Backbone as a printed PyTorch tensor [residue, N CA C, xyz], in Angstrom:
tensor([[[  0.8430,  -1.2400,  -0.0410],
         [  0.0380,   0.0700,  -0.0260],
         [  0.8730,   1.2900,   0.0030]],

        [[  2.0120,   1.2190,   0.7780],
         [  2.8400,   2.4050,   0.7470],
         [  3.4620,   2.6040,  -0.5620]],

        [[  3.7370,   1.6100,  -1.2970],
         [  4.4120,   1.7620,  -2.6600],
         [  3.3590,   2.4160,  -3.5720]],

        [[  2.0750,   2.0610,  -3.4620],
         [  1.1790,   2.7100,  -4.3310],
         [  0.9630,   4.1610,  -3.9260]],

        [[  1.0140,   4.5010,  -2.6890],
         [  0.8910,   5.9110,  -2.2750],
         [  2.0960,   6.6520,  -2.5850]],

        [[  3.2780,   6.0360,  -2.6940],
         [  4.5010,   6.8230,  -2.9460],
         [  4.4140,   7.5000,  -4.3850]],

        [[  3.6010,   6.8740,  -5.3050],
         [  3.4170,   7.3890,  -6.6500],
         [  2.8320,   8.7930,  -6.5660]],

        [[  1.9390,   9.0050,  -5.6340],
         [  1.2270,  10.2450,  -5.5170],
         [  1.9190,  11.3140,  -4.6820]],

        [[  2.9470,  10.9030,  -3.9200],
         [  3.7170,  11.7980,  -3.0610],
         [  4.7380,  12.5520,  -3.9300]],

        [[  4.5100,  13.7440,  -4.0430],
         [  5.4370,  14.6900,  -4.8850],
         [  5.0670,  16.0600,  -4.6000]],

        [[  5.9040,  16.9920,  -5.2450],
         [  5.7420,  18.3830,  -4.9860],
         [  4.3920,  18.8940,  -5.4570]],

        [[  3.9680,  18.5570,  -6.5230],
         [  2.5960,  19.0690,  -6.9870],
         [  1.4360,  18.6450,  -5.9520]],

        [[  1.4940,  17.4590,  -5.4760],
         [  0.4580,  17.0430,  -4.5410],
         [  0.5570,  17.9040,  -3.2530]],

        [[  1.8130,  18.1140,  -2.7480],
         [  1.9820,  18.8770,  -1.6350],
         [  1.3930,  20.3260,  -1.8570]],

        [[  1.7700,  20.9550,  -2.8790],
         [  1.2450,  22.2970,  -3.2710],
         [ -0.2270,  22.3150,  -3.3200]],

        [[ -0.7790,  21.3200,  -3.9570],
         [ -2.1890,  21.3100,  -4.1250],
         [ -2.9110,  21.1810,  -2.8390]],

        [[ -2.4620,  20.2650,  -1.9580],
         [ -3.0940,  20.0820,  -0.6400],
         [ -2.9470,  21.4010,   0.2580]],

        [[ -1.8970,  22.0910,   0.2120],
         [ -1.6410,  23.2230,   1.0640],
         [ -2.5260,  24.2940,   0.4670]],

        [[ -2.5180,  24.6200,  -0.8140],
         [ -3.3720,  25.6550,  -1.4160],
         [ -4.8400,  25.3130,  -1.2790]],

        [[ -5.1860,  24.0520,  -1.3910],
         [ -6.5940,  23.5720,  -1.2090],
         [ -7.0900,  23.8610,   0.2320]],

        [[ -6.1730,  23.5360,   1.1670],
         [ -6.5100,  23.8090,   2.5880],
         [ -6.7090,  25.3080,   2.9050]],

        [[ -5.8010,  26.2150,   2.3140],
         [ -5.9470,  27.5770,   2.5340],
         [ -7.2030,  28.0940,   1.8630]],

        [[ -7.6200,  27.4910,   0.6460],
         [ -8.8290,  27.9850,  -0.0120],
         [-10.0750,  27.6790,   0.8220]],

        [[-10.0020,  26.4730,   1.4420],
         [-11.0480,  26.1070,   2.2070],
         [-11.1890,  26.9820,   3.5420]],

        [[-10.0510,  27.2700,   4.1230],
         [-10.0520,  28.2000,   5.2310],
         [-10.5950,  29.5270,   4.8180]],

        [[-10.2470,  30.1100,   3.6860],
         [-10.6880,  31.3970,   3.2430],
         [-12.2040,  31.3310,   3.0030]],

        [[-12.6980,  30.3060,   2.3320],
         [-14.0910,  30.1660,   2.0050],
         [-14.9590,  29.9810,   3.3410]],

        [[-14.3500,  29.2900,   4.3490],
         [-15.0560,  29.0670,   5.5560],
         [-15.3160,  30.3760,   6.2850]],

        [[-14.4210,  31.3490,   6.2000],
         [-14.6870,  32.6060,   6.8840],
         [-15.6280,  33.4610,   6.1160]],

        [[-15.8200,  33.2160,   4.8440],
         [-16.7150,  34.1680,   4.0590],
         [-18.0750,  33.6000,   3.8230]],

        [[-18.3260,  32.3270,   3.8380],
         [-19.5310,  31.5990,   3.5130],
         [-20.1280,  30.8260,   4.7070]],

        [[-21.4330,  30.5820,   4.6990],
         [-21.9580,  29.6730,   5.6110],
         [-22.2510,  30.3190,   6.9050]],

        [[-22.9610,  29.5020,   7.6610],
         [-23.3720,  29.9480,   9.0300],
         [-22.2380,  29.4710,   9.9990]],

        [[-22.6080,  29.4950,  11.2680],
         [-21.6540,  29.2150,  12.3450],
         [-21.1340,  27.7470,  12.2680]],

        [[-22.0800,  26.7560,  12.0720],
         [-21.7330,  25.4450,  11.8960],
         [-20.8470,  25.2130,  10.6880]],

        [[-21.2820,  25.7990,   9.5770],
         [-20.4310,  25.5820,   8.3590],
         [-19.1110,  26.1570,   8.3610]],

        [[-18.9370,  27.2740,   9.0340],
         [-17.5890,  27.8420,   9.2890],
         [-16.6860,  27.0040,  10.1730]],

        [[-17.1570,  26.3910,  11.1730],
         [-16.4470,  25.5480,  12.0200],
         [-16.0850,  24.2550,  11.3780]],

        [[-17.0040,  23.6410,  10.6310],
         [-16.7640,  22.4300,   9.8240],
         [-15.7510,  22.6880,   8.7860]],

        [[-15.9070,  23.8150,   7.9410],
         [-14.9890,  24.0490,   6.8850],
         [-13.4770,  24.3760,   7.4710]],

        [[-13.5080,  25.0280,   8.5470],
         [-12.1660,  25.3320,   9.2020],
         [-11.5620,  24.0790,   9.6600]],

        [[-12.2610,  23.2250,  10.1920],
         [-11.7310,  21.8440,  10.6730],
         [-11.2190,  21.0750,   9.4750]],

        [[-11.9690,  20.9840,   8.3630],
         [-11.5030,  20.3540,   7.0810],
         [-10.2560,  21.0560,   6.5530]],

        [[-10.2500,  22.3170,   6.5380],
         [ -9.1830,  23.1070,   6.0040],
         [ -7.8700,  22.8500,   6.7650]],

        [[ -8.0310,  22.8580,   8.1090],
         [ -6.8280,  22.5870,   8.8910],
         [ -6.3380,  21.0770,   8.6540]],

        [[ -7.2340,  20.2080,   8.5390],
         [ -6.8730,  18.7670,   8.3030],
         [ -6.0090,  18.6940,   6.9380]],

        [[ -6.5480,  19.3940,   5.9770],
         [ -5.9380,  19.4160,   4.5810],
         [ -4.5770,  19.9610,   4.6010]],

        [[ -4.4320,  21.0570,   5.3180],
         [ -3.0990,  21.7900,   5.4910],
         [ -2.1340,  20.7800,   6.2180]],

        [[ -2.6030,  20.1840,   7.3050],
         [ -1.7950,  19.3180,   8.0310],
         [ -1.4020,  17.9720,   7.1720]],

        [[ -2.3630,  17.5560,   6.3930],
         [ -2.0200,  16.5050,   5.4530],
         [ -0.9820,  16.9750,   4.4560]],

        [[ -1.0360,  18.1350,   3.9640],
         [ -0.0220,  18.6490,   2.9610],
         [  1.3150,  18.6950,   3.6610]],

        [[  1.4120,  19.1500,   4.9620],
         [  2.6550,  19.2150,   5.6610],
         [  3.1780,  17.8950,   5.9350]],

        [[  2.3660,  16.8830,   6.2080],
         [  2.6870,  15.4490,   6.4320],
         [  3.2890,  14.8770,   5.0470]],

        [[  2.6700,  15.2450,   3.9920],
         [  3.0830,  14.7950,   2.6880],
         [  4.4580,  15.3880,   2.3020]],

        [[  4.6150,  16.6550,   2.8200],
         [  5.8770,  17.3760,   2.5500],
         [  6.9950,  16.5690,   3.2220]],

        [[  6.6980,  16.1070,   4.4450],
         [  7.7380,  15.4180,   5.1870],
         [  8.0670,  14.0580,   4.4900]],

        [[  7.0280,  13.3910,   3.8120],
         [  7.1850,  12.1420,   3.1210],
         [  8.0220,  12.2780,   1.8500]],

        [[  7.8480,  13.5340,   1.1900],
         [  8.6600,  13.9240,   0.0060],
         [ 10.0540,  14.0670,   0.4830]],

        [[ 10.3720,  14.7010,   1.5350],
         [ 11.7610,  14.8540,   2.0590],
         [ 12.2530,  13.5130,   2.3880]],

        [[ 11.4770,  12.6010,   3.0020],
         [ 11.9540,  11.3650,   3.4060],
         [ 12.3680,  10.5550,   2.1530]],

        [[ 11.5030,  10.5520,   1.1730],
         [ 11.6800,   9.8060,  -0.1580],
         [ 12.9790,  10.3500,  -0.7680]],

        [[ 13.2350,  11.6280,  -0.7990],
         [ 14.4940,  12.1690,  -1.4380],
         [ 15.7540,  11.7290,  -0.5980]],

        [[ 15.5250,  11.7310,   0.7110],
         [ 16.7050,  11.3980,   1.5320],
         [ 17.0600,   9.8660,   1.3160]],

        [[ 15.9780,   8.9610,   1.1600],
         [ 16.2460,   7.5940,   0.9820],
         [ 16.9310,   7.3330,  -0.4440]],

        [[ 16.5320,   8.1500,  -1.3630],
         [ 17.1700,   8.1240,  -2.6850],
         [ 18.6420,   8.5100,  -2.6570]],

        [[ 18.8950,   9.5590,  -1.9220],
         [ 20.3510,   9.9670,  -1.7250],
         [ 21.0600,   8.8920,  -1.0160]],

        [[ 20.5440,   8.3160,   0.0160],
         [ 21.2600,   7.2620,   0.7760],
         [ 21.5220,   6.1190,  -0.0550]],

        [[ 20.4860,   5.7360,  -0.9050],
         [ 20.6850,   4.5290,  -1.7960],
         [ 21.7250,   4.7210,  -2.7650]],

        [[ 21.7950,   5.8980,  -3.2430],
         [ 22.9030,   6.1860,  -4.3630],
         [ 24.2270,   6.1560,  -3.6820]],

        [[ 24.3260,   6.7850,  -2.5160],
         [ 25.6860,   6.7790,  -1.8450],
         [ 26.0480,   5.4140,  -1.4630]],

        [[ 25.0690,   4.5700,  -1.0440],
         [ 25.4230,   3.1870,  -0.6520],
         [ 25.9170,   2.4300,  -1.8450]],

        [[ 25.3800,   2.5980,  -3.0770],
         [ 25.8590,   1.9690,  -4.3160],
         [ 27.2150,   2.3650,  -4.6550]],

        [[ 27.5740,   3.6500,  -4.4050],
         [ 28.9400,   4.1980,  -4.7190],
         [ 29.9150,   3.6160,  -3.6990]],

        [[ 29.5660,   3.4670,  -2.4000],
         [ 30.4150,   2.9160,  -1.4010],
         [ 30.6710,   1.4150,  -1.7220]],

        [[ 29.5690,   0.6640,  -2.1350],
         [ 29.7470,  -0.7090,  -2.4700],
         [ 30.7540,  -0.9500,  -3.6610]],

        [[ 30.5790,  -0.0030,  -4.6510],
         [ 31.4860,  -0.1060,  -5.7370],
         [ 32.9270,   0.0810,  -5.3920]],

        [[ 33.1390,   1.1780,  -4.5590],
         [ 34.4940,   1.4160,  -4.0610],
         [ 35.0630,   0.2310,  -3.2640]],

        [[ 34.1850,  -0.3460,  -2.3980],
         [ 34.7000,  -1.4770,  -1.5820],
         [ 35.0090,  -2.6830,  -2.4950]],

        [[ 34.2350,  -2.9080,  -3.4850],
         [ 34.5530,  -4.0230,  -4.4330],
         [ 35.8910,  -3.7340,  -5.1910]],

        [[ 36.0800,  -2.5440,  -5.5030],
         [ 37.3510,  -2.2960,  -6.2240],
         [ 38.5260,  -2.4190,  -5.2320]],

        [[ 38.4020,  -2.0360,  -3.9570],
         [ 39.4360,  -2.2070,  -2.9660],
         [ 39.6620,  -3.6390,  -2.6340]],

        [[ 38.5930,  -4.3880,  -2.5870],
         [ 38.6930,  -5.8460,  -2.2660],
         [ 39.3290,  -6.6850,  -3.4750]],

        [[ 38.9780,  -6.2020,  -4.7140],
         [ 39.6220,  -6.9180,  -5.9250],
         [ 40.9810,  -6.4510,  -6.1460]],

        [[ 41.5340,  -5.3870,  -5.6140],
         [ 42.7920,  -4.8450,  -5.9070],
         [ 43.9720,  -5.8320,  -5.4590]],

        [[ 43.9320,  -6.3270,  -4.2000],
         [ 45.0480,  -7.2650,  -3.7520],
         [ 44.9850,  -8.5630,  -4.4480]],

        [[ 43.7930,  -9.0430,  -4.7960],
         [ 43.6690, -10.3690,  -5.5480],
         [ 44.3440, -10.2570,  -6.8900]],

        [[ 44.1660,  -9.2220,  -7.5480],
         [ 44.6650,  -9.0730,  -8.9730],
         [ 46.2190,  -8.9110,  -8.8270]],

        [[ 46.9030,  -8.4090,  -7.8460],
         [ 48.2370,  -8.1950,  -7.7670],
         [ 49.0080,  -9.5050,  -7.4080]],

        [[ 48.3400, -10.4290,  -6.6830],
         [ 48.9520, -11.7160,  -6.3050],
         [ 49.0300, -12.5820,  -7.4150]]])
């Protein structure tokens, strides 16, 4: 399930969620009665928090990609170091 969600985690989704949440908050202050304002404000806050959570997931995804590329570079260097003495003997 996390792999299927990772396809949707990206910069456009984060921007969309945060802007959508802000739009809901603005609309909640201008439209509706007391209950509508409270409900829309609650939904808007949840959407903004979801956008911030997704921003953290984007950061985590990029950090994992950097760590993975560094790990492959280190493994390649270690293989060269380990193969070096064998070829000299």
